[in-house]
Each structure stands twice: as structure tokens, then as C-alpha cells.
N, C-alpha and C positions, 0 to 999 in steps of 0.2 A: 872956723868951727871944724872940729875933728869928726871924722866918720866913725861909726860904731866899729869897735874892734870885734874880731871873730873869736869870741871867748868860748870856752868849753861850757856847755849848758848841762845842768843836772836834770835828768829826765825822770828820776824816780819820784813817784807821787808821795805826798805826805801821808803819814799814818792816819787812818780814818778813826772817827769817834774820839779825837784828841783835840782840845782847844789850842789855838795858836794866836800869838800876837802877830798880826800881818806885817807890821812895820819891821819886826825883827827876823822875818823869814829870810831876807837877803841883806847882806851888809854892803856898805859902800866900799869900793876899791878905787884908788887913784887911777885916772885915765881909763876907766873901764865901764862896760855895761855888764851887769851880773844878773843872771836869771835862775829862778828856782820853780820847777813845775809843782803846782799844788795838786792838780788833777788833770789827767789826759785820757780822753775817750775818743772813739770814732766820731762822735757827734760834736766834739769840741774840746777845748782845754782852758784851764785857768792857770795863769803864771804870775808870779811876783817878780818884779824887775827893778833893779836900782841902776841909776845912770849918774855918773860923776859929772861935775861941773865941766862944761865945755864939750862934752860928748853928745852924741846924737844917735837915734835909731834912724838909720838912713831911709830915704824915700823908697816906698814899696807899694804894691797893690796886692790885696788879698781877695780871693773870691768869696769871702764870708764877711758878715757883720762882725765887728769887734767892739767890745765895750771896754773902755779904760777908765780907771778911777785913781786919782792921786791920793796916796796914803801918807806922803811926807814930801814937803817942799812944794815947788811949782814947776810947771813944764809948759812949753809952747808946743801945741799940737797943730800941725799944718795939714789941713784936708783940702785937696784940690786948690792949693795956693791961698787958702784963707786961714789966717792964724787965729787960734783960740788959746788964750792964756788961762790954764787951769791951775787952781790952788788946792790946798789940802781939803779933801772931802768932795771935790768936784769930779764929775765924770762926763764922758761924751761917747756917743756911739759913732764909730767910723763905719760908714756904709760900705757894703761889699763893692768891690771893683773901683774904689776911690784911691787915688794916689795920696799917700800921707807919709809924714815923717814926724818925729818928736825930738825936740831940742832941749838941752839942759843949760839954761843960763845960770842956774844954780843946781846943786844936786837934788835929785828927787827919786821917790819910789812910787811904783804904781802896780795895780793889779790889772792884768789884761785877760779878758774873757772872750774867746773866739767861739762863735756858734756856727757849727757846720751843717746842722740839719735844716731842712727846708730848701735846700739848693739842689736837690736831685734832678 
């Protein structure tokens, strides 16, 4: 399994009061993880991410709760060594301070919401 590539991320928020098709916000790229910021604030952020088959979001630990929802395909989400296979429409909360990674046995897209408030 390949590790996540260090791609350039688009950090500009999407325009407000405009409808979006969440699946089309990010495109798939061969051998890549692609990210598009939907909204970024001091209290958290929302990001659309596409992951090509065979790629992964490498293991990390965040000091905040993170909610991810699969909007295309399927993904294996590993939280503290326990694997959860998520399919289209499913989501999971990754608890703060938990080691986690996300693997693409097939390409997938997800929305990631990080909540930073409440941890002061």
C-alpha cells in the first residue's frame, strides 16, 4: 500500500450561498490524494478529499474529533487498529487523540469535518 503523497492543497473556501454537488468538488487523480477546502475557521474546518485506489491517508493523531462521511466509493478507516469498512453514505466519528488512517482499496471521496472548539 502506498503512503499519501504530499500534494498541494487548495485552501480557499468555496463561495457562500451557492449550491454544490459534493461529489464533484474534487476529482480523482491517479496515484494521488486530492483535497479541497469547503470551509476553514478557527473552530474547525470542512474538507472534500478524493483518494485514488491503492493510496492512503497515513496514520496520524489529531487533538480534535473528526467526522468523515463517504460520498463516493468505499474506504477502510482504521481507528486504534480496528478496521471499519465504510461505504457510500456512511460516516464515522474519529475521537480526538486516536491513531487513525484511511485506506483506498478502491477509489473514494469523503467529506472530513474537524471540530476544534470544546478542547480549550
